N, C-alpha and C positions, 0 to 999 in steps of 0.2 A: 494217442488221441486221434480220432478221425474227424476231419474238417468237412463241414457241410456248408456250402454257400449258397445264399439266395441270390438268383441271378438277376432279379429286378434291382435289389440293393446294390449290388456289384455293378451292374450294368450303368447306374449313374454315379456312384462314387468312385469306383475303381476303373471303369473300362470306357469312359465317355471321351478320352482324349481325342480320337481321330475325328468324330462328329464336331466337336468343339473347334478342331484346327479347320475343318471346312467352313464353319459358320465364320470364324475369323477371318478367312479368305475373302468373305463377301464384305468386310469392312476395310479391306485394304485400301480402295479409293479414298475412303474418309477415316483414317486410323485415330483422328483426334476427337471421336465422339466421347461426350463426357461421361456416359454411362458406362463405356467399356473401360476407360481409365479407373473409373470409381469401383467397378466390380473386381479390377484386378487388384486393388490396394485391398479391399475387404476381404477377398479370398486369401490373399498372399499373406496378410496379417493373421487372419484367422487360422491359417495351417501353421505358422510359426509358433503361435502359442498352445495351440492343441497338445502337443506332448507334454508340455509343462503343466497344463491344468490337469491333463490325464494323471501324471505322475504324481501330483500333490492332492488329487482328489480320490485316487483309487488306494484304499488301505494298503493293500499287499504292495502296490508299487512305492507309495509313501515311506513304507518301511525300508525299502531298497534304498531309496535317494536319501533319506536321513542317515543311514548306516554309511553310505559312501558320500559323506558330506564334502569331502575334498574336491570330489568330481563335480558335484551337482549345486554346490553352494559356494565354495571358494573359487573353483575354475571359471565359473560365469563372470565373476569380477574381475578376475585377470584378463579374460577375453576382451570384455568391454573396455578395461583400461587400456588393452593393447592396441584396440582400435582406435582409441581416441588419441593415443600416443605416437604410433607409429606412422610413417609416411602413407599416405592415400594408395600410392601405388603398391606398396607390400600388402596392405590390407586387401585390396581387390584380387591381387594375385593369389593370396591364400584363401581367399572366399571362393573364387572361380573353381580352383582344384578341390577344394573341400566339397563345393556344391556338387560337382560331378560326381564325386564318391557318394554323398548323400543320395542323390537322384539315383544312381546306379543300385545302391543298396535297397532302396525301397523298391524298385522293380524286382529285384532279386527276393525281396521278402514277400512280395505279392505272389510270385510264382510258388513260394514256399507253401502258400495257403492252398493252392491247388495241387501241388505235388509234395505232400508232407512227408511220404516215405519214400526216401530215396538215399543212395550211398553218399558217403563223405566224398568221393571223388566226383560224382554226378554234382553234388552241390558246389563244390569248388569250381568246376568247370562251367556250371551254370552262373555263377557269381562273377566270374571272369567274363563271361560272354555278356552279360548284363552290364558291366563296367565299359567294355569296349563299346556296346552298342550305344551307351548313352554318351561316352565321350565324343563318338563320331557324330551323333545326332544333335548335340548341343554345340559342340566345338567346330565341326566342319560341315554339316550338311546345309545349315542356314545361309552359308557364304558362298555355296557352289553356284548360285545363280544371281542374277542382277533384280533389284528391286526387293520389296518386303514380301513377296508371297511365300518363299520358303520359310522366312522367319514366322510368319503368321502360322504356318502349318507345325512348324517346329513348337511354337510357343503354346499351341492348344494341345498337341500331343504330349508335351513334356511339362510344361509349366502348371496349365490349368489342371491336366490330369492329376499330377503330383500335389497340387493343393487341395483338390477334392479327395484324393485318396487318403491323405493325412487327416483332414476334417472327418471323413466317413469312418475311416478305422478307429480314430481315437474316440469318436463319439460313441461307436459301437462298444468298444473294449471298456468304456467308462461305466456302463450299465445305466446310464441316464442320457441316452442319444438325443431325446426329444427335448432335453433341457440343455444340453451340452451344445448342440448346434446352433440354436439362437443365440447362447453366450458369447461364442468365438466370433459369430458374425456381427453381434452388437458391438463387441470390442474392437472388431475391423472397422466398423462404421465410425466408431470414436476415433480411432487413429486416424482415418481419413479427414475427419473434422479437424483434428489437432494438426496435422501436417499441412493443411491448407490454412492454417490461422496462425496461432501462437507458437506452433512448433515447426514453421516453414523454415526452409534454408535461410531466407534472408533474416529471420529473426534469431535462429539458433544454428549458425554455420556447422556446428559438431554434430547436428542431428543425423546426417549420414553415416558418420563413423560409429555413432551410438546404435543406430539401426542395423549396421554390418555387424556389430558385436552381439546384438540380440538374436541375429541369424544364426551366428556361430553357437551360441547357446542352444538353441533349437536343435542343431546338428547333434550336440551333446545328448541332450535329453531324448531326442528321437532314437538314436543308437541304442540306449540303454532300455527304454520301454518297449521296443520292438524286437529286442534280443530273444527270440522264441526259443532259441537253443537253451536258454536257462530255465531249469525247472521252475524256479521261483516266479520268473515272469509268466510262464504258462499257467502256473498255479492261480496267479493274481487275475488274468484276462482272458484265460482260455475259455472259461464257460460263457462269457459275454460275447466273445467273438463267434461262437457258434449260433448266436441268437439272431443273425442277419435276417 
């Protein structure tokens, strides 16, 4: 399969991390602006649910996750239950390590869209490079300087870009992107309202643990729906990925 990408679509959804990081830098003197916090929660929530909606709305992917019900139905319940029962320090530690893997693999996956024809050794070296780059950029780089500036740049380049990439690619692979994008953003907005109301930490102390569990379920679904080395996944979403 030959991948052809639309530079305008990719420029916004896949490659906008650096300019977003620069924009966030402008907000460093006033990091508590309400619309920035709201945007973060809406996009972060939208990206979390994107691969799940994609998996259950796309017939080819739905057949895969239904067949692999242990991984995509039973395991999510175990993960959420574990986050609710285990000590918070354990949950945060597991989440942090898994999150770095998740971010690194997304970066690797995006590189594969631009270099689909490469040897197994080249792909392995590129995957290791993406993981090392991600671990340094998330776990070390933001702490090299004083103040929030490096955190702002890292947050834009990695977090914002990660969220937009997930939403953009999931919407594209779904085949109904102009309905998919508003749906996940509206759901993100609904979560924002709930988290600041009936599901606040003060009202439901377990909400942070529950949300961490949902994030881990996101890791599971994202790894499966974007496993483009699987011919079944390519057959299910390949044609729509070419329509950017």
